[in-house]
C-alpha angles and dihedrals in degrees: 000000000000089000095057094086089054092060124086110243091246092053093050093046093050093046093051092043092052092046089051090054093059106101119231096250092052092049092049091049090051092050088050091052091050089053089064095052131078114251091237092055092051092046092047090053093048091048093048093048092049090059096055125097118247090251092053092046090052090052093045092048092052091047094049092046089056092047092050092048090051094047093048092057 
């Protein structure tokens, strides 16, 4: 909560709106996935993502979405 004042109102609004759009089942699956990962691995991923440019994140997201769809088949 201490970070909220550091966000621009538009950033906070969008973040909360997007979080609110995640359906309950999806959220619960994600929490379940996190349970199977080491904390350090999750934190390393979050740190690495936070250092990417928006353009690079868009490319990586599209790539990973394709990988996940392929693996699920």
